[in-house]
C-alpha positions as CSV (number, residue, x, y, z in Angstrom):
1,M,27.0,-8.3,-18.3
2,S,23.2,-7.8,-18.6
3,K,21.4,-5.6,-16.1
4,D,19.8,-8.7,-14.7
5,Q,23.0,-10.3,-14.0
6,Q,24.5,-7.1,-12.4
7,I,21.4,-6.9,-10.2
8,K,21.9,-10.6,-9.3
9,T,25.4,-9.9,-8.5
10,L,24.6,-7.0,-6.4
11,T,22.0,-8.6,-4.4
12,K,24.4,-11.3,-3.4
13,K,26.4,-8.6,-1.7
14,I,23.3,-7.4,0.3
15,Q,23.2,-9.1,3.6
16,S,19.5,-8.3,4.3
17,L,16.7,-6.0,3.2
18,P,16.0,-2.8,5.3
19,T,14.4,-4.2,8.5
20,L,10.5,-4.1,8.3
21,P,8.2,-4.8,11.0
22,H,7.0,-8.4,11.1
23,V,3.3,-7.1,10.6
24,V,4.5,-6.0,7.0
25,E,5.2,-9.8,5.9
26,K,1.7,-10.8,7.3
27,L,0.1,-7.7,5.5
28,T,1.5,-8.9,2.1
29,K,-0.4,-12.1,2.6
30,V,-3.6,-10.9,3.9
31,V,-3.8,-8.0,1.3
32,E,-3.3,-10.5,-1.5
33,S,-6.3,-12.7,-0.3
34,P,-9.5,-11.7,-2.2
35,E,-11.4,-12.6,1.0
36,S,-9.7,-10.0,3.3
37,T,-11.7,-7.2,4.5
38,A,-10.6,-3.6,5.5
39,K,-11.3,-4.4,9.1
40,E,-9.0,-7.5,9.1
41,V,-6.3,-5.5,7.5
42,G,-6.7,-2.6,9.7
43,K,-6.7,-4.9,12.8
44,L,-3.4,-6.4,11.4
45,I,-1.8,-3.0,11.1
46,A,-3.1,-1.6,14.4
47,S,-1.5,-4.7,16.1
48,D,2.0,-2.9,16.0
49,Q,1.0,0.3,17.9
50,V,4.0,2.5,16.7
51,L,3.4,1.5,13.0
52,G,-0.3,2.0,13.3
53,S,0.2,5.5,14.8
54,K,2.7,6.4,11.8
55,V,0.2,5.1,9.3
56,L,-2.6,7.3,10.6
57,K,-0.2,10.4,10.8
58,L,0.8,9.9,7.2
59,V,-2.7,9.3,5.9
60,N,-3.9,12.6,8.0
61,S,-1.0,14.7,6.7
62,P,-1.7,17.2,4.0
63,F,0.3,14.6,1.7
64,Y,-3.0,13.0,0.9
65,G,-5.1,16.1,1.3
66,F,-8.4,14.6,2.8
67,P,-10.6,17.3,4.3
68,G,-11.8,15.5,7.5
69,R,-9.8,13.7,10.2
70,I,-9.4,9.9,9.7
71,S,-9.4,8.3,13.1
72,S,-9.2,4.6,12.1
73,I,-6.9,2.5,10.0
74,S,-10.0,0.7,8.6
75,H,-11.4,4.0,7.4
76,S,-8.2,5.0,5.8
77,I,-8.0,1.6,3.8
78,I,-11.5,2.1,2.7
79,L,-10.5,5.6,1.2
80,L,-7.2,4.5,-0.1
81,G,-7.6,1.0,-1.0
82,F,-5.2,-2.0,-0.3
83,N,-2.6,-1.1,-2.8
84,V,-2.1,2.3,-1.3
85,I,-2.2,1.4,2.3
86,K,0.3,-1.3,1.6
87,G,2.8,1.3,0.2
88,V,2.0,3.6,3.0
89,V,2.8,0.9,5.6
90,L,6.1,0.3,3.8
91,S,6.7,4.1,3.7
92,A,6.0,4.4,7.4
93,S,8.4,1.6,8.0
94,V,11.4,2.7,5.9
95,F,11.2,6.3,5.9
96,D,11.5,6.3,9.7
97,L,15.1,5.1,8.9
98,M,15.4,7.9,6.4
99,E,14.3,10.5,8.7
100,R,17.3,9.5,11.2
101,S,19.9,9.0,8.7
102,M,19.0,10.4,5.4
103,L,16.9,13.5,6.2
104,G,17.6,15.1,2.9
105,L,16.4,12.1,0.7
106,W,13.4,11.7,3.0
107,E,12.4,15.5,2.5
108,H,13.0,15.1,-1.4
109,S,10.9,11.8,-1.3
110,L,8.0,13.7,0.3
111,G,8.4,16.7,-2.0
112,C,8.1,14.3,-4.9
113,A,5.2,12.7,-3.6
114,V,3.2,16.0,-2.9
115,T,4.1,17.3,-6.3
116,A,3.2,14.1,-8.1
117,G,-0.2,14.0,-6.2
118,T,-0.8,17.6,-7.3
119,I,-0.1,17.1,-10.9
120,A,-2.3,13.9,-10.9
121,R,-5.3,15.7,-9.5
122,R,-4.8,18.7,-11.7
123,L,-4.7,16.4,-14.9
124,G,-7.7,14.3,-13.6
125,L,-5.7,11.1,-13.4
126,P,-7.1,8.2,-11.7
127,D,-6.0,7.2,-8.2
128,P,-4.0,10.3,-7.4
129,E,-3.1,8.9,-3.9
130,E,-1.5,5.8,-5.5
131,I,0.6,8.0,-7.7
132,S,1.6,9.9,-4.5
133,T,2.7,6.7,-2.9
134,A,5.0,5.8,-6.0
135,G,6.5,9.4,-5.4
136,L,7.1,8.7,-1.8
137,L,8.9,5.4,-2.6
138,H,10.5,6.4,-6.0
139,D,14.1,6.6,-4.4
140,I,13.8,3.4,-2.2
141,G,16.8,2.0,-4.2
142,K,19.0,4.7,-2.6
143,V,17.9,3.6,0.9
144,L,18.8,0.1,0.2
145,V,22.3,1.0,-1.0
146,K,22.7,3.3,2.1
147,V,21.6,0.5,4.5
148,S,23.3,-2.5,3.0
149,L,26.1,-1.4,0.9
150,S,27.4,1.6,2.9
151,D,30.9,1.5,1.5
152,D,29.5,1.6,-2.1
153,Y,27.2,4.6,-1.0
154,D,30.1,6.5,0.3
155,A,32.1,5.9,-3.0
156,I,29.0,7.1,-5.0
157,I,28.9,10.2,-2.9
158,S,32.7,10.9,-3.3
159,L,32.2,10.3,-7.1
160,V,29.5,12.9,-7.3
161,E,31.4,15.4,-5.5
162,R,34.7,14.7,-7.3
163,D,33.6,14.5,-10.9
164,K,30.4,16.6,-10.7
165,L,28.2,13.5,-11.6
166,S,24.6,13.0,-11.0
167,F,23.9,10.3,-8.3
168,R,22.5,8.1,-11.0
169,E,25.6,8.3,-13.2
170,A,27.8,7.6,-10.1
171,E,25.8,4.7,-9.2
172,E,26.3,3.2,-12.7
173,R,30.0,3.6,-12.4
174,I,30.2,2.1,-9.0
175,L,27.4,-0.6,-9.0
176,G,26.9,-1.1,-12.8
177,V,23.2,-0.2,-12.0
178,N,21.2,2.5,-10.5
179,H,18.8,3.1,-7.7
180,A,15.6,2.6,-10.2
181,D,17.1,-0.9,-11.0
182,I,17.5,-1.6,-7.4
183,G,14.1,-0.2,-6.5
184,N,12.5,-2.5,-9.1
185,W,14.2,-5.6,-7.6
186,L,13.4,-4.4,-4.0
187,T,9.8,-3.5,-4.8
188,N,9.3,-7.0,-6.4
189,E,10.7,-8.6,-3.5
190,W,8.2,-6.9,-1.4
191,S,5.4,-7.9,-3.8
192,L,4.1,-4.4,-4.3
193,P,1.5,-3.8,-7.1
194,D,2.8,-3.0,-10.6
195,K,1.0,0.4,-10.3
196,L,3.7,1.3,-7.9
197,I,6.5,-0.8,-9.3
198,T,6.4,0.6,-12.9
199,P,6.6,4.4,-11.9
200,I,9.5,3.5,-9.4
201,T,11.4,1.6,-12.2
202,Y,10.9,4.1,-15.0
203,H,10.9,7.5,-13.1
204,H,14.0,8.4,-15.1
205,Q,13.2,7.0,-18.2
206,P,9.2,7.0,-18.5
207,E,9.3,6.8,-22.2
208,E,10.6,3.0,-21.7
209,A,7.7,2.0,-19.3
210,P,6.0,-1.0,-21.1
211,R,2.7,0.3,-19.6
212,L,1.4,2.9,-17.1
213,K,3.4,5.6,-18.9
214,D,1.3,8.3,-17.5
215,R,2.2,7.4,-13.9
216,A,6.0,7.2,-14.7
217,A,5.6,10.3,-16.4
218,V,4.3,12.1,-13.4
219,I,6.8,10.8,-11.1
220,H,9.7,11.7,-13.5
221,I,8.2,15.4,-13.7
222,A,7.6,15.6,-10.0
223,D,11.0,14.4,-9.2
224,S,12.6,17.3,-11.4
225,I,10.2,19.9,-10.0
226,A,10.8,18.8,-6.2
227,R,14.6,19.2,-7.1
228,A,14.1,22.6,-8.8
229,F,12.1,23.9,-5.9
230,G,15.1,22.8,-3.7
231,V,13.0,20.4,-1.7
232,G,15.4,18.1,0.4
233,F,18.4,16.4,-1.2
234,G,18.3,13.6,-3.6
235,G,22.1,12.9,-3.4
236,D,23.4,15.4,-5.8
237,P,22.8,19.0,-6.5
238,W,21.6,18.8,-10.2
239,V,18.0,19.2,-11.6
240,P,17.3,16.5,-14.0
241,K,16.1,17.4,-17.5
242,I,12.4,16.7,-18.0
243,S,11.8,14.2,-20.9
244,R,10.0,15.7,-23.8
245,A,8.1,12.3,-24.1
246,A,6.8,12.6,-20.6
247,W,5.6,16.1,-21.2
248,A,3.8,14.7,-24.3
249,T,2.3,11.6,-22.6
250,L,0.5,13.9,-20.1
251,E,-0.2,16.7,-22.7
252,M,1.1,19.2,-20.1
253,D,1.4,22.0,-22.8
254,H,-2.5,22.0,-22.8
255,H,-2.6,23.0,-19.1
256,D,-2.2,26.2,-17.0
257,L,1.4,25.6,-15.8
258,D,1.6,28.7,-13.8
259,A,-1.5,27.8,-11.9
260,L,-0.2,24.1,-11.5
261,M,3.3,25.5,-10.1
262,R,1.4,27.7,-7.7
263,Q,-0.7,24.9,-6.4
264,V,2.6,22.6,-6.0
265,M,4.2,25.3,-4.0
266,T,1.3,25.8,-1.8
267,D,0.9,22.0,-1.1
268,L,4.8,21.7,-0.4
269,E,4.5,24.6,2.1
270,E,1.7,22.6,3.9
271,V,3.9,19.5,4.3
272,S,7.3,21.2,5.1
273,T,7.1,20.5,8.7
274,F,5.7,17.1,8.5
275,S,7.8,14.5,10.6
276,F,7.1,11.0,11.9
């Protein structure tokens, strides 16, 4: 059975996607319209007061690193752009659930996002905020399994503990696919931009990304660094080996890695107490 067939079989078992505010559905349509303005999108997000406050809290956190206080959603949209703000809205919605029931994964996702943003800025890559958002959402497939396939999730955790497997290996045995495959399906269902979908889909195998290999490589490396620093819990205790191809793609050996790691540690400390 091909991966596509396995995903199709799996999604038939899924009763529903993680519950998102109704405003998110509207947001997708508004953001895709070339006539939409930051003011219109901001007004839509602000119509859900709880969601609006979470978006502002996330935008003002050390996670994005803006020097001044951002007091309006419209201002944050101008600074971040539609693609990032859509990912932020989804993050604020889905990760509220994670913070309650998957705290370790939430902390790991935040750690990966911060690390990815630090790496992107140090390397001078364009749109570091967008890369950070991909880091925040990189394990979103795990959330869907936890929410909609709880028995399978428990079986995966048991297999990890019993056979000392990585979470990804256990997923492959139980589901036939892994969280990156599920993340690809889910982010396409949510109509996220390719700049977020690709690094989420290929964060374990960045060399296989058909495009945006630099973004996939950043998330891949950031994921391993966050695990190596013991930030949160990604479902197993192992630190994934960093792909040589990812290292080469970003020409990491040409940079001061000691300085980069010191900056990562500083940035991680700044967000260590962040909570919705």
